[in-house]
PyMOL Python script that loads the backbone (N, CA, C, O; Angstrom):
from pymol import cmd

cmd.read_pdbstr("""\
ATOM      1  N   MET A   1       0.346   1.338   7.686  1.00  0.00           N
ATOM      2  CA  MET A   1       1.274   2.080   6.885  1.00  0.00           C
ATOM      3  C   MET A   1       2.644   2.000   7.541  1.00  0.00           C
ATOM      4  O   MET A   1       2.770   2.134   8.758  1.00  0.00           O
ATOM      5  N   ILE A   2       3.673   1.780   6.722  1.00  0.00           N
ATOM      6  CA  ILE A   2       5.042   1.669   7.205  1.00  0.00           C
ATOM      7  C   ILE A   2       5.876   2.772   6.567  1.00  0.00           C
ATOM      8  O   ILE A   2       5.864   2.936   5.347  1.00  0.00           O
ATOM      9  N   VAL A   3       6.600   3.528   7.390  1.00  0.00           N
ATOM     10  CA  VAL A   3       7.496   4.577   6.896  1.00  0.00           C
ATOM     11  C   VAL A   3       8.905   4.013   6.910  1.00  0.00           C
ATOM     12  O   VAL A   3       9.352   3.439   7.903  1.00  0.00           O
ATOM     13  N   SER A   4       9.605   4.187   5.782  1.00  0.00           N
ATOM     14  CA  SER A   4      10.975   3.692   5.687  1.00  0.00           C
ATOM     15  C   SER A   4      11.790   4.627   4.807  1.00  0.00           C
ATOM     16  O   SER A   4      11.254   5.539   4.177  1.00  0.00           O
ATOM     17  N   LEU A   5      13.094   4.384   4.776  1.00  0.00           N
ATOM     18  CA  LEU A   5      13.950   5.169   3.903  1.00  0.00           C
ATOM     19  C   LEU A   5      13.636   4.844   2.445  1.00  0.00           C
ATOM     20  O   LEU A   5      13.458   3.683   2.078  1.00  0.00           O
ATOM     21  N   ALA A   6      13.572   5.880   1.630  1.00  0.00           N
ATOM     22  CA  ALA A   6      13.363   5.679   0.196  1.00  0.00           C
ATOM     23  C   ALA A   6      14.622   5.070  -0.404  1.00  0.00           C
ATOM     24  O   ALA A   6      15.736   5.313   0.060  1.00  0.00           O
ATOM     25  N   ARG A   7      14.418   4.281  -1.436  1.00  0.00           N
ATOM     26  CA  ARG A   7      15.526   3.707  -2.199  1.00  0.00           C
ATOM     27  C   ARG A   7      15.574   4.408  -3.554  1.00  0.00           C
ATOM     28  O   ARG A   7      14.601   5.037  -3.968  1.00  0.00           O
ATOM     29  N   ARG A   8      16.686   4.299  -4.227  1.00  0.00           N
ATOM     30  CA  ARG A   8      16.823   4.946  -5.533  1.00  0.00           C
ATOM     31  C   ARG A   8      15.739   4.475  -6.501  1.00  0.00           C
ATOM     32  O   ARG A   8      15.264   5.251  -7.330  1.00  0.00           O
ATOM     33  N   GLU A   9      15.353   3.223  -6.397  1.00  0.00           N
ATOM     34  CA  GLU A   9      14.315   2.712  -7.297  1.00  0.00           C
ATOM     35  C   GLU A   9      12.929   3.295  -6.985  1.00  0.00           C
ATOM     36  O   GLU A   9      12.001   3.121  -7.775  1.00  0.00           O
ATOM     37  N   ASP A  10      12.777   3.981  -5.847  1.00  0.00           N
ATOM     38  CA  ASP A  10      11.523   4.664  -5.532  1.00  0.00           C
ATOM     39  C   ASP A  10      11.409   6.024  -6.224  1.00  0.00           C
ATOM     40  O   ASP A  10      10.312   6.572  -6.333  1.00  0.00           O
ATOM     41  N   VAL A  11      12.527   6.565  -6.689  1.00  0.00           N
ATOM     42  CA  VAL A  11      12.539   7.929  -7.227  1.00  0.00           C
ATOM     43  C   VAL A  11      11.554   8.133  -8.385  1.00  0.00           C
ATOM     44  O   VAL A  11      10.874   9.159  -8.389  1.00  0.00           O
ATOM     45  N   PRO A  12      11.429   7.232  -9.362  1.00  0.00           N
ATOM     46  CA  PRO A  12      10.456   7.487 -10.433  1.00  0.00           C
ATOM     47  C   PRO A  12       9.024   7.659  -9.925  1.00  0.00           C
ATOM     48  O   PRO A  12       8.309   8.539 -10.403  1.00  0.00           O
ATOM     49  N   ARG A  13       8.595   6.844  -8.974  1.00  0.00           N
ATOM     50  CA  ARG A  13       7.230   6.980  -8.443  1.00  0.00           C
ATOM     51  C   ARG A  13       7.102   8.247  -7.607  1.00  0.00           C
ATOM     52  O   ARG A  13       6.074   8.923  -7.656  1.00  0.00           O
ATOM     53  N   ILE A  14       8.138   8.570  -6.842  1.00  0.00           N
ATOM     54  CA  ILE A  14       8.133   9.812  -6.074  1.00  0.00           C
ATOM     55  C   ILE A  14       7.979  11.000  -7.019  1.00  0.00           C
ATOM     56  O   ILE A  14       7.218  11.929  -6.747  1.00  0.00           O
ATOM     57  N   LEU A  15       8.706  10.961  -8.126  1.00  0.00           N
ATOM     58  CA  LEU A  15       8.620  12.049  -9.103  1.00  0.00           C
ATOM     59  C   LEU A  15       7.227  12.130  -9.725  1.00  0.00           C
ATOM     60  O   LEU A  15       6.729  13.229  -9.970  1.00  0.00           O
ATOM     61  N   GLU A  16       6.598  10.998  -9.982  1.00  0.00           N
ATOM     62  CA  GLU A  16       5.221  11.022 -10.498  1.00  0.00           C
ATOM     63  C   GLU A  16       4.306  11.790  -9.546  1.00  0.00           C
ATOM     64  O   GLU A  16       3.493  12.609  -9.977  1.00  0.00           O
ATOM     65  N   ILE A  17       4.446  11.520  -8.262  1.00  0.00           N
ATOM     66  CA  ILE A  17       3.631  12.200  -7.255  1.00  0.00           C
ATOM     67  C   ILE A  17       3.948  13.692  -7.244  1.00  0.00           C
ATOM     68  O   ILE A  17       3.039  14.521  -7.226  1.00  0.00           O
ATOM     69  N   ALA A  18       5.227  14.033  -7.254  1.00  0.00           N
ATOM     70  CA  ALA A  18       5.635  15.442  -7.216  1.00  0.00           C
ATOM     71  C   ALA A  18       5.202  16.184  -8.473  1.00  0.00           C
ATOM     72  O   ALA A  18       4.744  17.324  -8.391  1.00  0.00           O
ATOM     73  N   ASN A  19       5.340  15.556  -9.625  1.00  0.00           N
ATOM     74  CA  ASN A  19       4.936  16.213 -10.867  1.00  0.00           C
ATOM     75  C   ASN A  19       3.420  16.399 -10.932  1.00  0.00           C
ATOM     76  O   ASN A  19       2.940  17.416 -11.434  1.00  0.00           O
ATOM     77  N   TRP A  20       2.673  15.429 -10.431  1.00  0.00           N
ATOM     78  CA  TRP A  20       1.220  15.607 -10.382  1.00  0.00           C
ATOM     79  C   TRP A  20       0.886  16.809  -9.502  1.00  0.00           C
ATOM     80  O   TRP A  20       0.057  17.642  -9.869  1.00  0.00           O
ATOM     81  N   ALA A  21       1.534  16.897  -8.339  1.00  0.00           N
ATOM     82  CA  ALA A  21       1.284  18.013  -7.424  1.00  0.00           C
ATOM     83  C   ALA A  21       1.683  19.348  -8.052  1.00  0.00           C
ATOM     84  O   ALA A  21       1.000  20.351  -7.849  1.00  0.00           O
ATOM     85  N   ALA A  22       2.778  19.372  -8.809  1.00  0.00           N
ATOM     86  CA  ALA A  22       3.210  20.616  -9.465  1.00  0.00           C
ATOM     87  C   ALA A  22       2.172  21.092 -10.466  1.00  0.00           C
ATOM     88  O   ALA A  22       1.956  22.295 -10.618  1.00  0.00           O
ATOM     89  N   GLU A  23       1.536  20.165 -11.140  1.00  0.00           N
ATOM     90  CA  GLU A  23       0.553  20.522 -12.168  1.00  0.00           C
ATOM     91  C   GLU A  23      -0.828  20.836 -11.610  1.00  0.00           C
ATOM     92  O   GLU A  23      -1.574  21.613 -12.207  1.00  0.00           O
ATOM     93  N   HIS A  24      -1.179  20.241 -10.468  1.00  0.00           N
ATOM     94  CA  HIS A  24      -2.566  20.313 -10.011  1.00  0.00           C
ATOM     95  C   HIS A  24      -2.790  20.987  -8.661  1.00  0.00           C
ATOM     96  O   HIS A  24      -3.937  21.216  -8.278  1.00  0.00           O
ATOM     97  N   THR A  25      -1.721  21.312  -7.929  1.00  0.00           N
ATOM     98  CA  THR A  25      -1.910  21.877  -6.593  1.00  0.00           C
ATOM     99  C   THR A  25      -0.890  22.990  -6.345  1.00  0.00           C
ATOM    100  O   THR A  25      -0.032  23.266  -7.183  1.00  0.00           O
ATOM    101  N   THR A  26      -1.003  23.609  -5.198  1.00  0.00           N
ATOM    102  CA  THR A  26      -0.005  24.587  -4.758  1.00  0.00           C
ATOM    103  C   THR A  26       0.866  24.009  -3.645  1.00  0.00           C
ATOM    104  O   THR A  26       1.529  24.756  -2.925  1.00  0.00           O
ATOM    105  N   ALA A  27       0.867  22.695  -3.501  1.00  0.00           N
ATOM    106  CA  ALA A  27       1.610  22.031  -2.429  1.00  0.00           C
ATOM    107  C   ALA A  27       3.059  21.763  -2.800  1.00  0.00           C
ATOM    108  O   ALA A  27       3.727  20.962  -2.147  1.00  0.00           O
ATOM    109  N   ASN A  28       3.547  22.418  -3.830  1.00  0.00           N
ATOM    110  CA  ASN A  28       4.878  22.143  -4.358  1.00  0.00           C
ATOM    111  C   ASN A  28       5.435  23.458  -4.902  1.00  0.00           C
ATOM    112  O   ASN A  28       4.692  24.226  -5.513  1.00  0.00           O
ATOM    113  N   PHE A  29       6.711  23.732  -4.695  1.00  0.00           N
ATOM    114  CA  PHE A  29       7.313  24.946  -5.246  1.00  0.00           C
ATOM    115  C   PHE A  29       7.476  24.864  -6.761  1.00  0.00           C
ATOM    116  O   PHE A  29       7.544  25.895  -7.429  1.00  0.00           O
ATOM    117  N   ALA A  30       7.539  23.673  -7.300  1.00  0.00           N
ATOM    118  CA  ALA A  30       7.641  23.511  -8.753  1.00  0.00           C
ATOM    119  C   ALA A  30       6.301  23.909  -9.385  1.00  0.00           C
ATOM    120  O   ALA A  30       5.236  23.697  -8.806  1.00  0.00           O
ATOM    121  N   THR A  31       6.385  24.480 -10.565  1.00  0.00           N
ATOM    122  CA  THR A  31       5.161  24.861 -11.276  1.00  0.00           C
ATOM    123  C   THR A  31       4.989  24.088 -12.572  1.00  0.00           C
ATOM    124  O   THR A  31       3.939  24.165 -13.209  1.00  0.00           O
ATOM    125  N   THR A  32       6.015  23.343 -12.965  1.00  0.00           N
ATOM    126  CA  THR A  32       5.956  22.500 -14.155  1.00  0.00           C
ATOM    127  C   THR A  32       6.604  21.164 -13.815  1.00  0.00           C
ATOM    128  O   THR A  32       7.386  21.085 -12.867  1.00  0.00           O
ATOM    129  N   PRO A  33       6.295  20.121 -14.564  1.00  0.00           N
ATOM    130  CA  PRO A  33       6.925  18.819 -14.302  1.00  0.00           C
ATOM    131  C   PRO A  33       8.450  18.900 -14.411  1.00  0.00           C
ATOM    132  O   PRO A  33       8.994  19.657 -15.215  1.00  0.00           O
ATOM    133  N   GLU A  34       9.112  18.110 -13.590  1.00  0.00           N
ATOM    134  CA  GLU A  34      10.571  18.077 -13.559  1.00  0.00           C
ATOM    135  C   GLU A  34      11.069  16.751 -14.128  1.00  0.00           C
ATOM    136  O   GLU A  34      10.372  15.741 -14.030  1.00  0.00           O
ATOM    137  N   PRO A  35      12.266  16.737 -14.722  1.00  0.00           N
ATOM    138  CA  PRO A  35      12.777  15.514 -15.344  1.00  0.00           C
ATOM    139  C   PRO A  35      13.376  14.531 -14.332  1.00  0.00           C
ATOM    140  O   PRO A  35      13.916  14.920 -13.296  1.00  0.00           O
ATOM    141  N   LEU A  36      13.261  13.261 -14.667  1.00  0.00           N
ATOM    142  CA  LEU A  36      13.751  12.192 -13.794  1.00  0.00           C
ATOM    143  C   LEU A  36      15.252  12.289 -13.543  1.00  0.00           C
ATOM    144  O   LEU A  36      15.695  12.045 -12.420  1.00  0.00           O
ATOM    145  N   ASP A  37      16.042  12.634 -14.543  1.00  0.00           N
ATOM    146  CA  ASP A  37      17.493  12.686 -14.334  1.00  0.00           C
ATOM    147  C   ASP A  37      17.871  13.711 -13.265  1.00  0.00           C
ATOM    148  O   ASP A  37      18.828  13.495 -12.521  1.00  0.00           O
ATOM    149  N   GLU A  38      17.139  14.818 -13.176  1.00  0.00           N
ATOM    150  CA  GLU A  38      17.413  15.809 -12.131  1.00  0.00           C
ATOM    151  C   GLU A  38      17.054  15.263 -10.755  1.00  0.00           C
ATOM    152  O   GLU A  38      17.748  15.538  -9.776  1.00  0.00           O
ATOM    153  N   TRP A  39      15.976  14.491 -10.676  1.00  0.00           N
ATOM    154  CA  TRP A  39      15.591  13.918  -9.388  1.00  0.00           C
ATOM    155  C   TRP A  39      16.563  12.828  -8.944  1.00  0.00           C
ATOM    156  O   TRP A  39      16.866  12.708  -7.757  1.00  0.00           O
ATOM    157  N   TYR A  40      17.049  12.039  -9.895  1.00  0.00           N
ATOM    158  CA  TYR A  40      18.095  11.071  -9.527  1.00  0.00           C
ATOM    159  C   TYR A  40      19.319  11.803  -8.994  1.00  0.00           C
ATOM    160  O   TYR A  40      19.895  11.392  -7.987  1.00  0.00           O
ATOM    161  N   ALA A  41      19.720  12.874  -9.651  1.00  0.00           N
ATOM    162  CA  ALA A  41      20.897  13.640  -9.213  1.00  0.00           C
ATOM    163  C   ALA A  41      20.663  14.230  -7.816  1.00  0.00           C
ATOM    164  O   ALA A  41      21.559  14.202  -6.972  1.00  0.00           O
ATOM    165  N   THR A  42      19.472  14.756  -7.576  1.00  0.00           N
ATOM    166  CA  THR A  42      19.160  15.314  -6.262  1.00  0.00           C
ATOM    167  C   THR A  42      19.157  14.223  -5.196  1.00  0.00           C
ATOM    168  O   THR A  42      19.700  14.410  -4.107  1.00  0.00           O
ATOM    169  N   TYR A  43      18.545  13.088  -5.512  1.00  0.00           N
ATOM    170  CA  TYR A  43      18.533  11.972  -4.563  1.00  0.00           C
ATOM    171  C   TYR A  43      19.959  11.526  -4.246  1.00  0.00           C
ATOM    172  O   TYR A  43      20.324  11.382  -3.079  1.00  0.00           O
ATOM    173  N   ASP A  44      20.758  11.311  -5.283  1.00  0.00           N
ATOM    174  CA  ASP A  44      22.129  10.837  -5.090  1.00  0.00           C
ATOM    175  C   ASP A  44      22.947  11.803  -4.237  1.00  0.00           C
ATOM    176  O   ASP A  44      23.765  11.381  -3.419  1.00  0.00           O
ATOM    177  N   ALA A  45      22.722  13.099  -4.433  1.00  0.00           N
ATOM    178  CA  ALA A  45      23.505  14.112  -3.721  1.00  0.00           C
ATOM    179  C   ALA A  45      23.002  14.372  -2.303  1.00  0.00           C
ATOM    180  O   ALA A  45      23.762  14.855  -1.464  1.00  0.00           O
ATOM    181  N   SER A  46      21.742  14.062  -2.020  1.00  0.00           N
ATOM    182  CA  SER A  46      21.177  14.516  -0.747  1.00  0.00           C
ATOM    183  C   SER A  46      20.686  13.441   0.204  1.00  0.00           C
ATOM    184  O   SER A  46      20.540  13.720   1.394  1.00  0.00           O
ATOM    185  N   HIS A  47      20.426  12.235  -0.256  1.00  0.00           N
ATOM    186  CA  HIS A  47      19.700  11.292   0.598  1.00  0.00           C
ATOM    187  C   HIS A  47      20.473  10.835   1.835  1.00  0.00           C
ATOM    188  O   HIS A  47      19.854  10.375   2.794  1.00  0.00           O
ATOM    189  N   ARG A  48      21.778  10.943   1.845  1.00  0.00           N
ATOM    190  CA  ARG A  48      22.526  10.548   3.047  1.00  0.00           C
ATOM    191  C   ARG A  48      22.445  11.626   4.130  1.00  0.00           C
ATOM    192  O   ARG A  48      22.372  11.317   5.319  1.00  0.00           O
ATOM    193  N   MET A  49      22.460  12.889   3.708  1.00  0.00           N
ATOM    194  CA  MET A  49      22.379  13.977   4.676  1.00  0.00           C
ATOM    195  C   MET A  49      20.930  14.300   5.053  1.00  0.00           C
ATOM    196  O   MET A  49      20.628  14.599   6.208  1.00  0.00           O
ATOM    197  N   TYR A  50      20.042  14.233   4.060  1.00  0.00           N
ATOM    198  CA  TYR A  50      18.628  14.529   4.259  1.00  0.00           C
ATOM    199  C   TYR A  50      17.821  13.310   3.817  1.00  0.00           C
ATOM    200  O   TYR A  50      17.448  13.212   2.648  1.00  0.00           O
ATOM    201  N   PRO A  51      17.548  12.389   4.727  1.00  0.00           N
ATOM    202  CA  PRO A  51      16.889  11.143   4.336  1.00  0.00           C
ATOM    203  C   PRO A  51      15.553  11.375   3.631  1.00  0.00           C
ATOM    204  O   PRO A  51      14.726  12.163   4.088  1.00  0.00           O
ATOM    205  N   TRP A  52      15.360  10.690   2.534  1.00  0.00           N
ATOM    206  CA  TRP A  52      14.083  10.668   1.827  1.00  0.00           C
ATOM    207  C   TRP A  52      13.275   9.538   2.432  1.00  0.00           C
ATOM    208  O   TRP A  52      13.803   8.452   2.668  1.00  0.00           O
ATOM    209  N   LEU A  53      12.019   9.781   2.680  1.00  0.00           N
ATOM    210  CA  LEU A  53      11.160   8.799   3.323  1.00  0.00           C
ATOM    211  C   LEU A  53      10.006   8.422   2.407  1.00  0.00           C
ATOM    212  O   LEU A  53       9.526   9.242   1.624  1.00  0.00           O
ATOM    213  N   VAL A  54       9.570   7.182   2.512  1.00  0.00           N
ATOM    214  CA  VAL A  54       8.360   6.729   1.827  1.00  0.00           C
ATOM    215  C   VAL A  54       7.450   6.087   2.865  1.00  0.00           C
ATOM    216  O   VAL A  54       7.913   5.470   3.824  1.00  0.00           O
ATOM    217  N   ALA A  55       6.164   6.244   2.657  1.00  0.00           N
ATOM    218  CA  ALA A  55       5.162   5.592   3.498  1.00  0.00           C
ATOM    219  C   ALA A  55       4.435   4.596   2.614  1.00  0.00           C
ATOM    220  O   ALA A  55       3.801   4.971   1.629  1.00  0.00           O
ATOM    221  N   ARG A  56       4.531   3.348   2.967  1.00  0.00           N
ATOM    222  CA  ARG A  56       3.909   2.293   2.174  1.00  0.00           C
ATOM    223  C   ARG A  56       2.685   1.771   2.917  1.00  0.00           C
ATOM    224  O   ARG A  56       2.743   1.455   4.105  1.00  0.00           O
ATOM    225  N   GLY A  57       1.588   1.689   2.194  1.00  0.00           N
ATOM    226  CA  GLY A  57       0.353   1.171   2.772  1.00  0.00           C
ATOM    227  C   GLY A  57       0.107  -0.239   2.297  1.00  0.00           C
ATOM    228  O   GLY A  57       1.032  -1.044   2.190  1.00  0.00           O
ATOM    229  N   GLU A  58      -1.136  -0.530   2.016  1.00  0.00           N
ATOM    230  CA  GLU A  58      -1.508  -1.876   1.582  1.00  0.00           C
ATOM    231  C   GLU A  58      -0.893  -2.238   0.243  1.00  0.00           C
ATOM    232  O   GLU A  58      -0.594  -3.406  -0.005  1.00  0.00           O
ATOM    233  N   ASN A  59      -0.699  -1.250  -0.627  1.00  0.00           N
ATOM    234  CA  ASN A  59      -0.076  -1.496  -1.922  1.00  0.00           C
ATOM    235  C   ASN A  59       1.329  -0.899  -1.895  1.00  0.00           C
ATOM    236  O   ASN A  59       1.473   0.304  -2.108  1.00  0.00           O
ATOM    237  N   PRO A  60       2.381  -1.702  -1.639  1.00  0.00           N
ATOM    238  CA  PRO A  60       3.734  -1.168  -1.510  1.00  0.00           C
ATOM    239  C   PRO A  60       4.260  -0.514  -2.782  1.00  0.00           C
ATOM    240  O   PRO A  60       5.249   0.218  -2.732  1.00  0.00           O
ATOM    241  N   ALA A  61       3.618  -0.764  -3.918  1.00  0.00           N
ATOM    242  CA  ALA A  61       4.056  -0.135  -5.164  1.00  0.00           C
ATOM    243  C   ALA A  61       3.567   1.304  -5.259  1.00  0.00           C
ATOM    244  O   ALA A  61       3.963   2.019  -6.180  1.00  0.00           O
ATOM    245  N   GLU A  62       2.724   1.750  -4.340  1.00  0.00           N
ATOM    246  CA  GLU A  62       2.163   3.100  -4.372  1.00  0.00           C
ATOM    247  C   GLU A  62       2.569   3.864  -3.106  1.00  0.00           C
ATOM    248  O   GLU A  62       1.735   4.081  -2.226  1.00  0.00           O
ATOM    249  N   PRO A  63       3.839   4.275  -3.005  1.00  0.00           N
ATOM    250  CA  PRO A  63       4.272   4.956  -1.785  1.00  0.00           C
ATOM    251  C   PRO A  63       3.871   6.426  -1.758  1.00  0.00           C
ATOM    252  O   PRO A  63       3.714   7.062  -2.800  1.00  0.00           O
ATOM    253  N   ALA A  64       3.709   6.945  -0.561  1.00  0.00           N
ATOM    254  CA  ALA A  64       3.705   8.387  -0.344  1.00  0.00           C
ATOM    255  C   ALA A  64       5.153   8.728   0.015  1.00  0.00           C
ATOM    256  O   ALA A  64       5.925   7.820   0.322  1.00  0.00           O
ATOM    257  N   TRP A  65       5.543   9.988  -0.014  1.00  0.00           N
ATOM    258  CA  TRP A  65       6.946  10.270   0.210  1.00  0.00           C
ATOM    259  C   TRP A  65       7.155  11.621   0.842  1.00  0.00           C
ATOM    260  O   TRP A  65       6.242  12.443   0.906  1.00  0.00           O
ATOM    261  N   GLY A  66       8.363  11.842   1.307  1.00  0.00           N
ATOM    262  CA  GLY A  66       8.816  13.120   1.845  1.00  0.00           C
ATOM    263  C   GLY A  66      10.299  13.006   2.103  1.00  0.00           C
ATOM    264  O   GLY A  66      10.876  11.924   1.983  1.00  0.00           O
ATOM    265  N   TRP A  67      10.913  14.103   2.452  1.00  0.00           N
ATOM    266  CA  TRP A  67      12.303  14.007   2.877  1.00  0.00           C
ATOM    267  C   TRP A  67      12.527  14.887   4.074  1.00  0.00           C
ATOM    268  O   TRP A  67      11.810  15.865   4.285  1.00  0.00           O
ATOM    269  N   ALA A  68      13.525  14.540   4.860  1.00  0.00           N
ATOM    270  CA  ALA A  68      13.835  15.264   6.088  1.00  0.00           C
ATOM    271  C   ALA A  68      14.895  16.310   5.776  1.00  0.00           C
ATOM    272  O   ALA A  68      16.040  15.973   5.474  1.00  0.00           O
ATOM    273  N   LYS A  69      14.515  17.565   5.848  1.00  0.00           N
ATOM    274  CA  LYS A  69      15.475  18.656   5.624  1.00  0.00           C
ATOM    275  C   LYS A  69      15.475  19.574   6.803  1.00  0.00           C
ATOM    276  O   LYS A  69      16.213  20.559   6.818  1.00  0.00           O
TER     277      LYS A  69
END
""", "prot")
cmd.dss("prot")
cmd.show_as("cartoon", "prot")
cmd.util.cbc("prot")
cmd.orient("prot")
């Protein structure tokens, strides 16, 4: 597994993971799915100060993610 900085093109998959967690777990403060445009805005505004990270395993199209805050 390789951890690297997330790119803007990773945001849709990151959001899929976050929205699944919002609907199915308590591991997220969100309680309903969030829209992609809001996540792009958050990424654009925050990723330089608070790096977003992805962990890529054998299938690089299926990243895990987090951000440093």
